[in-house]
C-alpha positions in Angstrom: -1.0 -6.5 -24.2 0.6 -8.9 -21.8 2.0 -7.0 -18.8 4.9 -9.5 -18.8 5.9 -8.5 -22.3 9.6 -7.7 -22.4 8.9 -4.5 -24.4 7.0 -3.0 -21.4 8.9 -1.2 -18.6 7.5 0.4 -15.4 7.9 4.1 -15.6 8.8 5.6 -12.3 7.8 9.0 -11.0 10.3 11.3 -9.2 7.7 11.5 -6.4 7.3 8.7 -4.0 4.2 7.5 -2.0 5.9 8.9 1.1 6.2 12.3 -0.6 2.5 12.4 -1.3 1.7 11.2 2.2 3.7 14.0 3.7 1.9 16.5 1.5 -1.5 15.1 2.5 -0.3 14.8 6.1 -1.7 11.3 6.6 -0.9 7.7 5.5 -2.7 5.9 2.7 -4.4 2.5 2.6 -7.4 0.7 1.2 -10.5 -0.2 3.3 -12.2 -3.1 1.5 -15.9 -3.4 2.4 -17.4 -6.8 1.6 -20.8 -8.3 2.4 -24.1 -9.4 0.9 -26.0 -7.2 -1.4 -28.0 -4.7 0.7 -25.8 -5.1 3.8 -24.8 -1.4 3.7 -21.3 -1.5 2.2 -21.7 1.6 -0.1 -23.7 3.5 2.6 -20.9 3.0 5.1 -18.2 3.8 2.6 -19.7 7.1 1.5 -20.5 8.0 5.1 -16.9 7.3 6.1 -15.7 9.3 3.1 -17.6 12.3 4.3 -16.2 12.0 7.9 -12.7 11.7 6.6 -13.2 14.7 4.4 -14.3 16.7 7.4 -11.0 15.6 9.0 -8.9 16.8 6.0 -8.2 13.2 5.0 -8.1 12.6 1.2 -10.3 9.6 0.5 -12.3 8.3 -2.5 -15.0 5.6 -2.8 -14.7 2.9 -5.4 -18.3 1.6 -5.4 -19.0 -1.7 -7.1 -22.0 -0.5 -9.1 -20.2 2.7 -10.2 -17.2 0.7 -11.4 -19.4 -1.4 -13.6 -20.6 1.7 -15.4 -17.1 2.3 -16.7 -14.1 0.2 -15.8 -16.0 -3.0 -15.6 -18.8 -2.4 -18.1 -17.5 -5.2 -20.4 -17.8 -7.7 -17.6 -20.8 -9.9 -16.6 -21.4 -11.9 -13.4 -19.8 -15.2 -14.2 -17.2 -16.4 -11.7 -14.4 -15.4 -14.1 -15.9 -12.0 -14.7 -16.4 -11.4 -11.0 -12.8 -12.3 -10.3 -11.6 -9.9 -13.1 -13.8 -7.1 -11.7 -12.3 -7.6 -8.2 -8.8 -7.7 -9.7 -9.3 -4.4 -11.6 -10.6 -2.6 -8.5 -7.6 -4.0 -6.6 -5.2 -2.6 -9.1 -6.9 0.8 -9.2 -6.9 0.8 -5.4 -3.2 0.1 -5.4 -2.6 3.1 -7.6 -4.7 5.3 -5.4 -2.8 4.2 -2.3 0.4 5.0 -4.1 -1.1 8.5 -4.7 -1.4 8.9 -1.0 -5.2 8.5 -0.7 -7.5 6.5 1.5 -9.4 4.1 -0.8 -12.9 2.9 0.3 -13.7 0.0 -1.9 -17.3 -1.3 -1.6 -17.8 -4.5 -3.4 -19.7 -7.7 -2.7 -16.5 -9.6 -3.7 -18.1 -12.9 -2.6 -15.2 -15.2 -3.1 -12.6 -15.4 -0.3 -9.9 -16.4 -2.9 -10.5 -13.2 -4.8 -10.3 -11.1 -1.7 -7.1 -12.8 -0.7 -5.8 -12.1 -4.2 -6.3 -8.4 -3.7 -4.8 -8.4 -0.2 -1.7 -10.0 -1.7 -1.3 -7.0 -4.0 -0.5 -4.8 -1.0 2.1 -4.4 1.7 1.2 -5.6 5.2 -1.1 -3.0 6.8 -2.1 -1.4 3.6 -5.2 -3.5 3.1 -8.0 -3.5 5.7 -10.8 -6.1 5.1 -14.1 -5.0 6.6 -16.9 -7.5 6.8 -20.2 -5.7 6.7 -22.3 -8.4 8.4 -26.0 -8.5 7.8 -28.3 -11.6 7.6 -29.7 -12.7 4.3 -33.2 -12.2 5.8 -32.5 -8.6 6.7 -30.8 -7.8 3.3 -33.7 -9.3 1.5 -36.1 -7.3 3.6 -34.3 -4.1 2.8 -33.8 -5.0 -0.9 -33.0 -1.3 -1.8 -32.7 -2.0 -5.5 -35.3 -4.6 -5.9 -32.7 -7.2 -6.9 -33.6 -9.9 -4.4 -37.2 -9.9 -5.7 -35.9 -10.3 -9.2 -33.5 -13.0 -8.1 -36.4 -14.9 -6.4 -38.4 -14.6 -9.6 -35.6 -16.1 -11.6 -34.8 -12.9 -13.4 -31.2 -12.6 -12.1 -29.3 -15.9 -12.2 -26.3 -16.4 -9.9 -27.3 -13.5 -7.6 -25.1 -13.5 -4.5 -27.0 -15.0 -1.5 -29.7 -16.6 -3.6 -28.2 -18.4 -6.6 -24.5 -17.9 -5.8 -22.6 -18.4 -2.5 -21.0 -15.7 -0.4 -17.9 -16.7 1.4 -18.1 -15.2 4.9 -14.6 -13.8 5.8 -12.9 -16.1 8.3 -10.6 -13.4 9.8 -11.5 -9.9 8.6 -9.7 -7.0 10.1 -13.0 -5.5 11.3 -16.6 -6.6 11.5 -19.5 -4.1 11.3 -22.9 -5.5 12.1 -25.4 -3.3 10.3 -28.4 -5.0 11.8 -27.3 -3.9 15.3 -25.4 -0.7 14.5 -26.6 2.5 12.9 -24.6 4.2 10.2 -23.1 6.9 12.6 -22.3 4.1 15.1 -20.5 2.1 12.4 -18.6 5.1 11.2 -17.5 5.9 14.8 -16.2 2.3 15.1 -14.3 2.7 11.8 -12.7 6.0 12.9 -11.8 4.6 16.3 -10.1 1.6 14.5 -8.1 3.9 12.3 -7.1 6.2 15.1 -6.0 3.4 17.4 -3.8 2.0 14.7 -2.4 5.4 13.7 -3.8 5.3 10.2 -4.9 9.0 10.5 -1.5 10.4 11.5 1.9 10.0 9.8 4.0 7.4 11.5 
């Protein structure tokens, strides 16, 4: 049903995002990890989730592959379907942020316009775009799921980095170079970024 239908009204809770943040004792936001397949987005997101958990920060990872097992299982990999997948994850992230959680979204999200669309769903400061930088050569060398090999063999059309473009973020909030940094080093950079900007303490 069209969300603009006049018969639909937004039902408001008696609890606010601020109420939930106070209970959790920390702010909420979305960290959006974007990068080529195999760059390390999911690895970093899950490592950060574990570190935040150890610090009593409520966080949850929305992994691109996991999402396609459920929320996005009806979608393919056309430009329109990719856009819709990103939009859906953006909307779910917005709900989680309202619930007072840290959302760690790990998606290739190759198109800059799609990432901008998601950023515009949030208030300033609630969306942190993290570019997980890793060269195509290194990603293809890693090939953790064997997808680059399949793409080179023509088994996966429109595979990002091979048959489809990836728009490198022009001005991400943070860049993590996984060719130069280990996972613990990258997580330390992320924690420092959050601490310096008071994302881990109520403002």
